[in-house]
VONU-202589 format. One line per 2 residues: number of its first residue (from 1); for each residue y, z, x of N, C-alpha, C, CB. Coordinates in pm, whole numbers. Atoms other than C-alpha are relative to their C-alpha. Glycine has a CB too. Layout:
! residues N
NUM = Y,Z,X,Y,Z,X,Y,Z,X,Y,Z,X  ...
END
This chain:
! residues 323
1 = -27,32,-140,12049,10632,4909,-131,-19,75,86,111,65  123,29,-72,11781,10475,5132,-18,99,115,1,-143,52
3 = 32,-91,-109,11606,10701,5380,-117,-58,78,-34,143,-54  108,49,-82,11385,10604,5673,-108,107,17,54,-44,137
5 = 105,-98,-24,11057,10766,5766,45,102,103,-129,-70,47  -49,-95,-100,11221,10919,6074,93,103,-62,73,-75,113
7 = -92,-93,67,11493,11071,5857,-75,93,-94,107,-78,-78  79,-83,91,11235,11196,5607,-72,110,76,-101,-86,-77
9 = 68,-102,-80,11037,11374,5878,101,100,55,-78,-66,116  -106,-89,-45,11360,11515,6020,38,99,-109,122,-79,45
11 = -36,-87,112,11448,11650,5677,-110,103,-26,24,-83,-127  111,-92,20,11101,11804,5645,2,112,104,-134,-74,6
13 = -8,-101,-106,11137,11981,5980,116,95,-26,16,-67,137  -118,-82,28,11485,12103,5888,-28,97,-116,121,-89,-33
15 = 27,-85,116,11372,12235,5549,-104,106,33,-47,-84,-118  101,-99,-39,11067,12405,5701,62,109,86,-115,-68,75
17 = -66,-99,-85,11287,12576,5960,91,91,-81,79,-68,111  -85,-82,87,11528,12692,5692,-82,97,-84,84,-90,-91
19 = 84,-82,89,11243,12826,5478,-73,111,75,-100,-88,-71  83,-95,-73,11062,13013,5756,49,6,145,-152,-40,-6
21 = -56,-10,-134,11220,13144,6075,-108,11,109,92,121,9  110,4,-98,10876,13146,6241,-28,-141,48,-126,61,-60
23 = 23,139,-39,10882,12765,6262,84,-33,123,34,-96,-117  -65,35,-127,10964,12650,6616,-30,-146,33,-48,94,116
25 = 14,140,-40,11021,12293,6737,22,-9,150,100,-93,-77  -20,15,-144,10969,12207,7103,-81,-117,55,-37,129,72
27 = 63,115,-63,10866,11929,7338,97,-64,98,-46,-102,-105  -81,69,-100,11006,11680,7585,118,-72,-67,-86,-101,79
29 = -124,62,49,11368,11591,7498,23,15,-151,0,-146,34  -18,-13,145,11342,11714,7137,125,79,-35,-122,67,-62
31 = -113,-87,30,11634,11954,7167,134,-69,6,0,115,94  -135,56,-16,11962,11828,7305,6,-148,-38,47,18,144
33 = 1,143,29,11866,11458,7280,-38,-29,-144,-96,-71,92  48,26,136,11697,11489,6941,-123,-86,-4,108,-65,-81
35 = 123,77,-7,11380,11316,7057,25,-146,32,-74,11,-130  -11,141,-36,11315,10965,7184,32,-85,-121,-129,-49,66
37 = -23,75,124,11310,10840,6825,99,70,-92,-132,-21,-73  -102,-77,72,11576,11090,6711,-56,70,-125,114,-92,-41
39 = 62,-67,116,11330,11255,6472,43,145,-8,-153,-9,8  -45,-140,1,11453,11601,6576,152,10,16,-69,79,111
41 = -145,5,-17,11819,11499,6583,70,110,-81,53,-137,-41  -82,-101,67,12057,11785,6501,-66,135,-21,43,-51,-129
43 = 68,-126,29,11793,12058,6479,41,110,97,-152,-20,6  -43,-101,-95,11895,12235,6798,142,48,-30,-8,-53,142
45 = -138,-38,33,12261,12228,6696,5,94,-119,84,-125,-28  1,-82,122,12173,12385,6361,-69,134,22,-69,-75,-112
47 = 83,-120,-6,11906,12637,6459,1,69,137,-141,-35,-35  -11,-63,-130,11983,12709,6823,-114,-32,94,9,147,-18
49 = 95,36,-105,11797,12675,7150,-125,86,0,67,10,133  121,-82,5,11551,12953,7071,-102,-53,-100,36,143,-35
51 = 93,52,100,11402,12763,6778,-25,-150,14,53,28,-139  22,142,-29,11438,12402,6895,38,-21,146,85,-94,-96
53 = -29,-1,-143,11405,12364,7269,-82,-103,75,-24,137,57  66,96,-88,11312,12125,7547,-99,72,91,104,-78,84
55 = 104,-54,-88,11007,12177,7766,-10,-85,126,-137,6,-73  32,85,-116,10898,12057,8110,-91,-115,-42,-67,83,113
57 = 87,114,27,10709,11726,8126,-144,40,34,44,-126,81  134,-54,-24,10372,11901,8098,-68,21,-134,5,134,82
59 = 57,-5,135,10176,11825,7784,-102,112,-17,-67,-133,-33  95,-110,8,9898,12071,7860,73,133,-19,-88,5,125
61 = -80,-121,15,10162,12342,7898,65,12,-137,106,5,106  -61,-2,133,10329,12242,7571,-99,52,-103,49,-142,-39
63 = 100,-43,98,10008,12284,7372,-46,143,30,-122,-96,0  36,-138,-32,9911,12600,7562,104,99,-50,-18,15,149
65 = -109,-84,52,10250,12747,7475,-8,12,-152,137,-58,41  10,-1,146,10203,12649,7112,-113,92,-47,-23,-141,-54
67 = 113,-86,37,9864,12822,7098,38,147,16,-124,-33,88  -42,-139,-20,10008,13142,7246,100,47,-103,60,15,137
69 = -98,-35,101,10303,13140,7008,-65,21,-137,109,-108,-9  69,-13,128,10073,13086,6709,-79,130,-7,-93,-120,-24
71 = 76,-125,-3,9857,13380,6815,90,120,-22,-75,14,133  -95,-110,18,10171,13595,6805,82,-15,-129,94,8,120
73 = -59,2,133,10265,13492,6452,99,-110,-28,65,125,-24  -92,111,25,10485,13185,6497,-75,-120,-59,72,-40,131
75 = 58,123,53,10431,12844,6338,58,-116,83,32,-18,-156  -57,99,-91,10489,12603,6628,-24,-143,-47,-59,19,138
77 = 11,143,26,10553,12232,6583,35,-73,131,95,-46,-119  -26,68,-126,10517,12084,6933,-8,-151,-17,-99,46,108
79 = 4,146,1,10581,11715,6996,-60,-51,130,140,-59,-21  43,82,-113,10382,11489,7225,86,-126,-5,-157,-33,-6
81 = -105,102,9,10654,11239,7311,-55,-138,-36,75,-7,130  68,124,34,10416,10941,7296,-150,25,-6,32,-112,103
83 = 144,-9,18,10054,10891,7196,-77,7,131,-49,-115,-80  70,3,-127,9943,10808,7550,20,123,85,41,-119,76
85 = -26,-122,-76,10086,11137,7675,-85,117,-50,147,36,-8  81,-110,53,9841,11342,7468,-119,33,88,-49,-34,-140
87 = 125,-19,-74,9555,11298,7712,6,115,100,-35,-125,72  -5,-120,-85,9678,11559,7964,-18,130,-78,132,4,76
89 = 15,-119,84,9670,11805,7672,-135,4,-71,112,7,-103  127,13,73,9321,11700,7559,-83,128,7,-81,-117,55
91 = 84,-120,-15,9145,12006,7699,54,116,-83,-8,41,148  -59,-108,78,9390,12249,7539,-25,-20,-150,150,10,27
93 = 18,28,143,9360,12076,7200,-146,16,-41,48,-142,-33  141,2,40,8982,12031,7196,-69,134,27,-73,-111,75
95 = 72,-122,-39,8868,12347,7376,59,127,-60,-1,12,149  -64,-124,43,9119,12595,7238,66,-11,-137,102,43,101
97 = -67,12,128,9342,12476,6954,-100,-22,-113,101,-115,3  97,30,105,9048,12336,6756,-104,109,-17,-69,-130,31
99 = 115,-91,3,8800,12610,6842,34,147,-17,-78,-15,125  -33,-142,3,8990,12940,6852,-25,66,-136,145,18,38
101 = 28,-66,129,8978,13009,6475,-149,23,-23,58,-82,-113  144,-16,17,8601,12949,6469,-55,101,100,-71,-135,16
103 = 46,-91,-104,8551,13137,6796,26,145,-39,68,-31,134  -37,-136,40,8722,13441,6645,-49,35,-140,151,17,5
105 = 52,-19,136,8534,13410,6313,113,10,-103,-86,124,-6  -108,9,97,8860,13332,6138,107,106,12,-55,6,-135
107 = -101,-107,-11,9052,13637,6255,127,-48,70,-59,119,76  -117,57,-67,9284,13427,6475,36,-132,-69,-28,-23,154
109 = -50,122,64,9487,13168,6285,90,-74,99,77,32,-132  -86,81,-87,9651,12882,6471,73,-105,-85,-83,-68,113
111 = -76,95,82,9909,12724,6238,92,-86,85,81,76,-105  -73,89,-91,10012,12459,6490,-3,-142,-55,-61,6,144
113 = -8,140,42,10132,12114,6382,44,-82,121,99,-19,-121  -29,81,-119,10113,11873,6676,49,-137,-46,-126,-13,92
115 = -59,129,37,10348,11579,6617,-26,-103,110,153,14,-26  29,105,-98,10239,11255,6785,46,-135,-55,-153,-3,34
117 = -32,139,32,10424,10922,6752,-111,-89,56,140,-41,56  116,76,-49,10139,10670,6772,4,-144,-48,-129,66,-46
119 = 15,139,40,10044,10305,6749,95,-93,74,21,-14,-148  -78,102,-70,10201,9981,6866,109,-59,-85,-89,-108,47
121 = -97,74,78,10449,9728,6744,145,22,39,-15,34,-140  -140,-23,-38,10760,9844,6934,33,-61,136,29,151,3
123 = -27,64,-127,10727,9643,7254,12,96,116,125,-79,-10  -10,-103,-103,10669,9947,7473,-85,-33,122,-41,134,-57
125 = 76,18,-123,10528,9972,7824,-132,77,-10,81,48,123  132,-64,-1,10182,10101,7920,9,149,-29,-67,-24,135
127 = 13,-141,39,10077,10443,7782,91,38,-116,30,89,118  -92,-31,108,10329,10417,7497,-42,-61,-134,137,-48,36
129 = 45,65,124,10121,10235,7232,-149,21,-20,33,-151,2  142,-33,15,9789,10415,7193,-32,36,-146,-37,117,94
131 = 47,-41,132,9582,10488,6883,-115,99,19,-45,-123,-88  103,-98,-36,9396,10812,6962,-61,74,-118,59,100,93
133 = 40,-76,118,9314,10911,6604,-148,36,-5,35,-76,-122  143,-28,7,8935,10888,6643,-38,121,84,-79,-122,46
135 = 27,-119,-80,8940,11150,6920,22,127,-83,89,2,125  -36,-122,74,9110,11402,6694,-85,14,-126,149,-2,-37
137 = 83,-8,121,8915,11315,6378,-142,43,35,-1,-134,-73  135,-37,-44,8592,11362,6576,-7,146,43,-43,-89,115
139 = -4,-137,-49,8703,11710,6686,0,98,-116,123,23,89  10,-98,108,8580,11971,6441,101,111,22,-142,57,-9
141 = -100,-107,-8,8846,12231,6363,142,-49,-12,-15,73,128  -134,58,15,9141,11991,6343,11,-73,-133,32,-95,117
143 = -34,89,109,9301,11840,6039,86,-112,58,75,76,-115  -72,116,-53,9438,11490,6103,66,-73,-115,-97,-95,79
145 = -78,66,105,9714,11340,5887,83,-113,60,91,101,-73  -92,106,-43,9913,11018,5911,67,-63,-122,-75,-107,82
147 = -70,55,116,10182,10912,5661,22,-150,16,135,71,-19  -26,143,1,10229,10550,5561,130,-36,-70,-112,-72,-64
149 = -126,22,71,10554,10593,5365,98,111,36,-24,-5,-155  -97,-108,-23,10878,10790,5407,-27,121,-89,141,-50,-24
151 = 28,-112,91,10784,10999,5103,-108,90,57,-42,-53,-138  108,-79,-59,10460,11106,5268,44,62,132,-123,-86,21
153 = -51,-58,-123,10644,11159,5595,60,137,-25,103,-92,64  -60,-129,36,10840,11436,5425,-104,97,-54,113,-20,-103
155 = 87,-92,72,10578,11584,5193,-118,47,85,-51,-66,-127  116,-37,-80,10285,11577,5434,40,88,118,-72,-125,49
157 = -46,-88,-107,10490,11731,5714,22,143,-51,130,-54,62  -19,-134,57,10591,12020,5490,-135,67,-25,82,-8,-131
159 = 134,-54,27,10228,12064,5388,-69,42,130,-87,-104,-75  65,-30,-127,10106,12054,5748,53,129,60,19,-115,99
161 = -60,-119,-61,10351,12318,5870,-39,126,-77,153,-14,5  36,-117,82,10257,12548,5580,-146,40,15,29,-30,-145
163 = 142,-31,-15,9885,12533,5667,-23,102,110,-78,-127,30  42,-93,-103,9712,12805,5866,-94,-65,101,-66,121,-62
165 = 90,72,-89,9492,12543,6033,80,-89,95,-100,-83,-80  -66,95,-89,9583,12330,6336,-6,-141,-57,-64,4,139
167 = -12,134,56,9702,11984,6233,49,-95,108,96,-2,-123  -51,110,-81,9736,11665,6434,74,-93,-96,-115,-75,79
169 = -83,78,92,10024,11482,6263,43,-127,72,125,82,-48  -21,128,-66,10025,11116,6364,109,-79,-73,-131,-81,6
171 = -115,70,60,10358,10943,6301,2,-145,49,134,72,35  3,141,-41,10342,10560,6301,137,-47,47,-48,-88,-115
173 = -133,22,-55,10629,10481,6534,60,-134,-44,-4,6,152  -56,128,44,10663,10118,6421,55,8,-142,-106,-109,8
175 = -48,-18,137,10734,10253,6071,111,105,-11,-115,39,-91  -108,-99,4,11001,10508,6170,123,-53,-74,38,40,142
177 = -120,58,61,11266,10265,6040,-28,-60,-137,58,-106,91  37,43,135,11080,10181,5719,81,82,-101,-154,15,-26
179 = -90,-68,92,11309,10265,5425,-59,18,-139,130,-77,-10  38,-28,138,11261,10414,5080,122,54,-72,-120,100,-7
181 = -109,-55,81,11494,10506,4797,-34,138,-56,34,-95,-115  44,-131,49,11315,10837,4747,108,105,17,-128,45,72
183 = -91,-114,-8,11520,11148,4677,-75,118,58,60,36,-141  62,-116,-63,11436,11438,4905,67,128,-47,8,-11,154
185 = 141,-15,-33,11288,11693,4887,-91,-64,-104,-35,146,14  94,67,89,10983,11526,4736,-139,57,24,1,-154,21
187 = 139,-44,-10,10626,11634,4665,-90,-116,-39,-27,125,-91  97,104,31,10342,11382,4679,-137,66,-18,-5,-109,111
189 = 134,-56,12,9968,11424,4632,-36,79,125,-103,-113,-24  45,-72,-119,9799,11676,4862,-53,-97,105,-110,103,-37
191 = 33,92,-109,9736,11519,5203,-149,-34,4,41,60,133  143,26,-5,9359,11547,5162,-43,-111,-95,-77,126,-32
193 = 33,102,99,9373,11291,4879,51,-137,44,58,37,-136  -42,138,-22,9376,10918,4946,73,-50,-124,-122,-91,33
195 = -80,53,111,9613,10712,4729,-21,-151,-10,150,33,20  7,144,24,9562,10371,4574,143,-53,-9,-82,-33,-131
197 = -137,53,-3,9886,10193,4670,15,-125,-85,41,-30,143  -2,121,83,9793,9876,4483,-138,-17,-60,43,-127,83
199 = 129,19,66,9518,9824,4228,-45,-145,13,8,40,-148  56,134,-11,9286,9525,4261,-143,-4,-49,8,-50,143
201 = 134,15,58,8953,9388,4147,-101,-66,94,10,-80,-125  92,79,-82,8805,9177,4430,-45,70,128,64,-130,36
203 = 32,-61,-130,8820,9370,4760,82,128,15,29,-100,118  -71,-124,-34,8907,9728,4857,40,-5,147,-89,125,-29
205 = -51,-2,-137,9125,9746,5169,40,143,33,121,-99,19  -27,-137,-39,9123,10087,5337,85,0,127,-131,79,21
207 = -95,3,-110,9412,10159,5572,68,136,10,106,-113,-19  -74,-125,-16,9638,10435,5699,114,-23,98,-92,115,49
209 = -110,1,-95,9960,10498,5887,70,-134,10,-49,39,135  -78,123,-20,10113,10182,6037,-54,-121,-74,7,-32,145
211 = 61,116,64,9870,9949,5860,15,-3,-151,-145,-6,35  -17,-1,146,9959,10051,5504,91,-114,-43,58,136,-47
213 = -93,108,36,10256,9818,5491,-61,-137,27,131,16,79  64,126,-32,10059,9539,5661,-103,-37,-105,-65,6,138
215 = 101,26,102,9778,9574,5408,64,-41,-132,-88,125,-20  -69,38,124,10023,9556,5118,56,-141,11,114,100,-31
217 = -47,137,-20,10175,9241,5268,-117,-98,-12,68,-14,137  118,84,12,9824,9098,5294,-43,-15,-146,-115,58,82
219 = 34,7,143,9762,9182,4928,91,-98,-73,10,139,-65  -92,97,60,10073,8985,4832,-42,-142,34,145,25,49
221 = 41,134,-42,9955,8688,5037,-132,-40,-64,-11,-7,154  130,30,60,9602,8714,4898,15,-42,-146,-92,121,10
223 = -22,35,141,9735,8696,4543,33,-149,-15,114,85,-60  -32,144,4,9869,8349,4624,-125,-85,13,98,-35,110
225 = 127,71,-16,9510,8252,4711,-96,30,-116,-65,38,132  84,-32,114,9376,8397,4389,-91,120,19,-83,-116,-34
227 = 80,-119,-26,9229,8715,4542,79,125,-36,-45,5,147  -64,-125,40,9305,9061,4404,-48,113,91,-30,33,-148
229 = 35,-105,-94,9312,9330,4675,45,136,-50,60,-28,137  -37,-139,27,9305,9702,4609,28,68,134,-114,76,-80
231 = -41,-60,-127,9494,9882,4887,-5,152,-14,143,-47,41  18,-146,2,9388,10242,4954,54,59,129,-150,37,-20
233 = -60,-71,-113,9603,10457,5184,-76,131,18,155,26,-22  85,-117,-19,9369,10720,5331,80,129,22,-93,-23,117
235 = -91,-111,-23,9653,10951,5448,-60,111,87,43,58,-132  69,-100,-80,9409,11214,5579,-122,-64,65,-42,123,-87
237 = 115,53,-72,9160,11111,5848,-105,108,25,43,-60,133  93,-112,-4,9003,11455,5870,61,117,-76,-34,40,147
239 = 118,61,63,8896,11542,5613,32,-135,-63,-56,93,-106  -13,128,70,8836,11198,5461,-29,19,-148,-96,-105,61
241 = 21,-6,145,8862,11154,5086,-105,-105,-37,135,-26,-79  110,93,25,8522,10994,5042,-8,-40,-147,-132,62,43
243 = 13,28,143,8529,11019,4663,91,-116,-43,34,125,-83  -91,109,36,8835,10793,4632,-46,-132,60,143,32,46
245 = 52,123,-62,8686,10541,4876,-116,-57,-81,-45,27,143  118,46,75,8359,10524,4684,41,-54,-137,-102,115,-16
247 = -44,46,132,8534,10494,4348,63,-138,8,99,100,-61  -63,131,-16,8736,10200,4479,-105,-109,21,98,2,117
249 = 105,99,-26,8427,10018,4610,-84,-23,-126,-91,46,116  73,19,126,8251,10078,4280,73,-95,-93,-22,134,-69
251 = -79,92,83,8535,9886,4115,-2,-143,54,144,49,-10  -18,133,-58,8555,9595,4360,-127,-62,57,103,7,108
253 = 124,50,-58,8214,9565,4525,13,-46,144,-50,-112,-81  -23,45,-138,8368,9481,4863,97,94,70,55,-145,2
255 = -86,-94,-74,8538,9678,5140,36,-57,136,-70,135,17  -51,35,-132,8752,9602,5445,80,120,51,89,-130,-5
257 = -76,-109,-61,8886,9867,5682,96,-60,102,-96,105,68  -104,52,-89,9210,9802,5871,57,115,83,113,-71,-80
259 = -71,-96,-85,9334,9999,6172,38,-66,131,-87,126,26  -49,56,-125,9525,9932,6493,-94,27,117,136,56,31
261 = 85,-38,-112,9276,10108,6719,-110,-102,23,-61,138,-24  113,87,-31,8995,9922,6893,-112,21,-101,-50,26,143
263 = 102,-5,103,8697,9845,6672,-111,99,29,-59,-136,-18  120,-76,-29,8408,10017,6850,23,150,-11,-51,-35,139
265 = -8,-143,25,8363,10374,6725,137,45,-49,-35,75,126  -126,-36,63,8699,10366,6551,-23,61,-137,91,-122,-11
267 = 12,-59,134,8773,10520,6210,-76,-92,-95,138,31,-56  69,94,87,8639,10203,6048,-150,20,-2,31,-140,40
269 = 144,-21,-7,8287,10286,6166,-42,114,-91,-44,28,145  31,-114,87,8288,10624,5989,19,-36,-147,87,121,35
271 = -26,39,138,8441,10477,5675,-110,-92,-52,137,-69,-13  107,91,39,8184,10196,5666,-130,75,-25,-21,-106,107
273 = 123,-78,17,7900,10447,5710,2,77,-131,-19,95,117  -7,-78,125,8021,10663,5423,-13,-89,-122,131,79,-6
275 = 8,91,115,8060,10366,5192,-144,-46,-22,92,-121,21  136,49,19,7712,10233,5259,-95,114,-40,-51,-67,128
277 = 82,-113,40,7566,10584,5218,19,34,-148,33,122,85  -31,-48,135,7740,10653,4886,12,-113,-104,127,79,3
279 = -26,108,97,7802,10308,4731,-79,-126,35,149,-32,-5  78,114,-48,7530,10086,4877,-30,-101,-110,-129,49,61
281 = 43,91,107,7415,9941,4543,117,-66,-73,-85,76,-100  -118,66,57,7772,9847,4448,54,-108,92,109,104,-29
283 = -55,95,-98,7833,9639,4760,-53,-141,-24,-33,44,142  35,142,11,7837,9260,4721,5,-69,137,95,-70,-99
285 = -15,56,-134,7907,9206,5094,3,115,100,128,-88,11  -10,-105,-101,7896,9398,5423,142,56,7,-43,-53,139
287 = -132,-56,-27,8181,9636,5499,53,-63,128,-6,157,11  -58,70,-114,8411,9446,5736,120,77,55,42,-143,-40
289 = -110,-70,-66,8678,9560,5981,100,-98,61,-54,94,109  -108,74,-65,9014,9413,6081,73,101,89,99,-67,-105
291 = -45,-104,-93,9116,9606,6391,63,-61,125,-116,91,39  -36,44,-133,9255,9591,6740,-126,-39,76,77,109,75
293 = 113,46,-79,9033,9455,7017,-51,110,92,38,-123,81  60,-99,-89,8799,9647,7247,48,-21,144,-154,-8,-6
295 = -63,11,-132,9040,9625,7541,109,105,7,57,-145,24  -120,-83,-8,9314,9847,7676,117,-70,-69,36,33,148
297 = -115,59,70,9641,9797,7487,72,-96,94,97,111,-50  -54,104,-88,9805,9479,7620,148,22,32,-18,-136,-64
299 = -145,-1,-24,10152,9421,7768,75,-36,-127,37,-98,113  -80,16,123,10432,9411,7512,6,-145,-48,141,51,23
301 = -15,139,41,10459,9033,7517,-126,-56,-67,35,-85,120  125,46,61,10097,9005,7398,-42,84,-121,-110,2,103
303 = 50,-91,103,10079,9286,7144,-8,-63,-139,89,121,-6  7,63,132,10148,9061,6844,-133,-73,-20,116,-98,-18
305 = 130,65,10,9820,8882,6924,-113,102,-7,-21,-93,118  102,-106,-5,9633,9211,6966,-6,80,-130,29,94,116
307 = -6,-84,120,9747,9402,6659,-52,-74,-124,143,49,-24  41,63,126,9584,9334,6320,124,-42,-80,-89,96,-84
309 = -112,48,81,9815,9127,6100,-52,-54,-132,80,-109,76  37,52,132,9815,8964,5758,-111,-104,13,122,-60,-71
311 = 100,106,-15,9616,8663,5881,-137,56,34,44,-98,107  130,-57,-37,9344,8878,6037,-64,67,-120,16,100,115
313 = 54,-62,121,9308,9073,5715,-50,-107,-97,106,89,-68  41,107,92,9294,8754,5508,-126,-70,48,112,-101,-17
315 = 124,57,-53,9025,8616,5739,-120,85,-44,5,-10,154  108,-89,43,8814,8923,5659,-22,-9,-150,31,144,39
317 = 13,15,145,8888,8883,5288,-80,-126,-33,140,-5,-67  72,126,25,8771,8521,5296,-146,13,35,63,-114,80
319 = 140,-19,-40,8458,8620,5483,-75,86,-102,-7,66,140  64,-88,98,8383,8900,5236,-27,-74,-131,88,124,-25
321 = 13,71,127,8441,8677,4934,-102,-114,8,136,-56,-42  96,110,-15,8205,8412,5078,-144,45,-28,9,-59,140
323 = 135,-46,28,7902,8634,5018,-33,-13,-149,-16,146,45
END
């Protein structure tokens, strides 16, 4: 039976709550409504209002509550309803959630998994299609995960909730309806490990979250042009699996990074730096990036021109192969 990424994450939350009564789900409209994307559908009915509950529209308060609950032994899973709504909670996440374990020399654990639907592609209004991953990956003390498949949606969520470290769990909202025939529960590779989704010989394409499917579609199109793309799903943005990235570039000699976020100081910059530091003598061409533009996210009617697509990736492939 086919299962969507949203259903897989829902199943992961349900199984985590069944396995550990310290797991709490809360956020804006996650209880009675089941969340804007219905990812928490049915959890309040099953586990009650004390374990799955709605909060006021106050993101800073949601994260502050999660930190307090974690300090008292719970394993909170708060939801930021949309990516653009995380910014009011920025101070709580950066100054306290990320720093408290280090500030206490490890005596205070904060096993908080912050769920954030992120990215574009759904025709939403302003503040509903952001890509804030670089902020969180740049913040020492946070682990940052983003699944690109329903299977990883389930397995990585279970792994995140079981961790004693704070995790930013970025859910690609345009892929919530992506389907798989996987049987749940399922275990995949540990989240810290990148996965080669498609082997290739000419160019390594590094991607994550919403761009995994786009990169695989580009690999299919590239094959028609005679190019063999290796698609690497990073899965974890902090920490990054540098070893898998370097091994891929050593095989292909070329690298392209794909992400929805704007180019300047995005994840692609860090990935490019690590590749040139560790695999410089294997490179046949500069590391290139297929990304969003350095502008605020556009109105919905223009987002298809803003988001990286198959053609933009193939343009980078052609440029790389021309060296």
